[in-house]
matplotlib code that plots the C-alpha trace (Angstrom):
import matplotlib.pyplot as plt

x = [29.4, 26.4, 26.4, 25.3, 21.7, 22.0, 18.3, 18.2, 21.3, 20.2, 17.5, 18.6, 15.6, 17.7, 20.1, 18.9, 19.4, 20.7, 23.7, 25.2, 25.8, 28.1, 29.8, 30.5, 32.3, 34.3, 35.2, 37.2, 39.9, 40.4, 43.3, 43.1, 44.2, 43.5, 42.3, 39.4, 38.3, 34.8, 34.0, 30.2, 29.7, 25.9, 24.7, 28.0, 26.8, 30.3, 31.7, 29.7, 31.6, 35.1, 37.4, 37.1, 40.6, 40.1, 39.8, 36.9, 36.4, 33.1, 33.0, 29.7, 27.7, 26.0, 27.2, 27.2, 28.0, 31.1, 34.3, 32.6, 33.8, 31.4, 32.3, 30.4, 32.7, 31.2, 32.1, 34.8, 38.3, 38.7, 39.0, 42.5, 42.2, 44.5, 44.1, 45.3, 42.2, 39.9, 36.4, 34.4, 31.3, 28.2, 29.6, 31.3, 28.1, 27.0, 30.2, 30.3, 34.1, 35.1, 38.7, 39.3, 37.5, 39.6, 42.8, 41.9, 40.9, 44.2, 46.0, 44.0, 45.5, 47.6, 44.9, 41.2, 38.1, 35.5, 32.1, 30.6, 27.6, 29.3, 27.6, 27.9, 26.1, 23.5, 23.2, 19.8, 20.6, 17.1, 17.3, 20.8, 19.4, 16.3, 18.7, 20.5, 23.7, 25.7, 28.2, 28.3, 31.6, 32.4, 34.6, 37.5, 37.0, 36.8, 40.1, 41.8, 40.6, 41.8, 45.2, 45.6, 44.9, 47.6, 45.6, 46.4, 43.8, 44.6, 41.4, 37.9, 34.6, 30.9, 27.9, 24.5, 25.0, 28.3, 31.9, 34.0, 37.6, 40.4, 42.9, 46.5]
y = [-26.6, -24.4, -20.7, -19.1, -18.2, -14.4, -13.8, -15.3, -13.5, -10.1, -9.8, -8.6, -10.6, -13.8, -12.7, -13.4, -10.8, -13.5, -14.1, -10.9, -13.0, -15.2, -12.0, -10.9, -14.1, -14.0, -10.3, -10.9, -12.6, -9.4, -7.2, -3.4, -2.0, -5.2, -5.0, -7.5, -9.2, -10.5, -13.3, -13.7, -10.5, -10.2, -6.7, -6.0, -6.8, -8.0, -4.5, -3.1, -5.5, -4.3, -2.0, 1.6, 1.6, -1.5, -1.4, -3.5, -5.0, -6.9, -9.5, -10.9, -12.3, -8.9, -5.4, -4.4, -0.7, 1.5, -0.5, -3.8, -6.5, -8.7, -12.3, -15.6, -17.9, -20.9, -19.6, -16.9, -16.6, -14.7, -10.9, -9.4, -8.0, -8.9, -8.2, -9.2, -11.2, -13.2, -13.9, -16.8, -16.7, -18.6, -19.0, -22.3, -24.3, -22.6, -23.5, -26.4, -26.9, -26.1, -27.2, -24.8, -22.0, -22.5, -22.6, -19.4, -17.7, -18.6, -16.4, -13.3, -13.1, -14.6, -14.9, -15.6, -17.1, -19.6, -20.7, -23.9, -26.1, -29.5, -32.8, -33.7, -30.6, -30.5, -34.1, -34.1, -34.0, -32.9, -29.9, -29.0, -29.0, -27.0, -24.3, -24.4, -26.0, -27.6, -29.7, -31.9, -31.9, -33.6, -31.5, -33.8, -33.3, -29.5, -29.6, -31.7, -29.3, -26.3, -27.8, -28.8, -25.2, -24.0, -22.8, -23.7, -23.9, -21.7, -22.1, -23.5, -22.4, -23.1, -21.0, -22.7, -25.6, -24.3, -24.7, -21.4, -21.7, -19.1, -19.6, -18.6]
z = [-39.8, -38.9, -38.1, -34.9, -34.4, -35.0, -34.7, -31.2, -29.9, -31.4, -28.8, -25.3, -24.0, -24.4, -21.7, -18.2, -15.4, -13.0, -15.3, -13.7, -10.6, -12.7, -14.0, -10.4, -9.7, -12.9, -12.6, -9.4, -11.6, -13.7, -12.6, -12.4, -15.8, -17.7, -21.3, -21.3, -24.5, -23.9, -26.4, -26.7, -24.8, -25.3, -24.1, -22.4, -18.9, -17.8, -18.5, -15.5, -13.2, -14.2, -12.3, -13.7, -15.3, -17.4, -21.2, -22.6, -26.1, -26.6, -29.3, -30.4, -33.3, -33.7, -33.1, -29.5, -29.5, -29.7, -29.9, -30.4, -32.8, -34.8, -35.2, -35.8, -33.9, -35.7, -39.1, -38.9, -37.4, -34.2, -34.6, -34.6, -31.1, -28.2, -24.5, -21.1, -20.1, -22.3, -21.0, -22.3, -20.2, -21.5, -25.0, -25.3, -25.1, -28.4, -30.3, -32.9, -32.5, -28.9, -29.5, -32.3, -30.4, -27.3, -29.3, -31.2, -27.9, -26.4, -29.0, -27.8, -24.3, -21.6, -18.9, -18.9, -17.5, -18.7, -17.6, -18.9, -18.2, -18.0, -18.8, -15.1, -14.0, -16.8, -18.0, -19.8, -23.5, -24.5, -22.2, -23.5, -27.1, -26.0, -24.7, -28.0, -26.7, -29.4, -27.5, -24.5, -22.6, -19.3, -17.0, -17.8, -21.5, -21.0, -19.1, -21.7, -24.5, -22.5, -21.9, -25.5, -26.5, -24.2, -21.2, -17.6, -15.0, -12.0, -10.0, -10.1, -8.8, -9.6, -10.3, -10.5, -12.9, -14.4, -13.7, -13.6, -14.5, -14.1, -16.8, -17.6]

ax = plt.figure().add_subplot(projection="3d")
ax.plot(x, y, z, "-o")
ax.set_aspect("equal")
plt.show()
């Protein structure tokens, strides 16, 4: 199983400004006072969308500042941090084994949110590979993996070509 492209994700230039629109939608599912564990945090953009009284732990393939945890999800076990809310925004597409990732993420908290570019919304395999995406799930496959990992889907929304799922 391959590792994550650390060189690519070390550059903040890889993170598009319009992704903050997705963060705004996902952040509405965070409760005041939640401890948020952000898997694949990138440059911590989601942190700016949180209520002031939330605790935030970014987890990424490279160090992302004070309090961050470093983890290559494709090679290492999840870090030993637990929270109330687990965010998985723009990360699952880059995971070699989505089932194992979702099962491990489930152990980190009781509620969460996920964004994913499903095969229905982004069907061109060549484009998916150009973006560096490593898996190709239909929405029904994603739901099955989430349920097998112990997540329940509370609500669904969309953003651009991605499905947004609120999880418990």
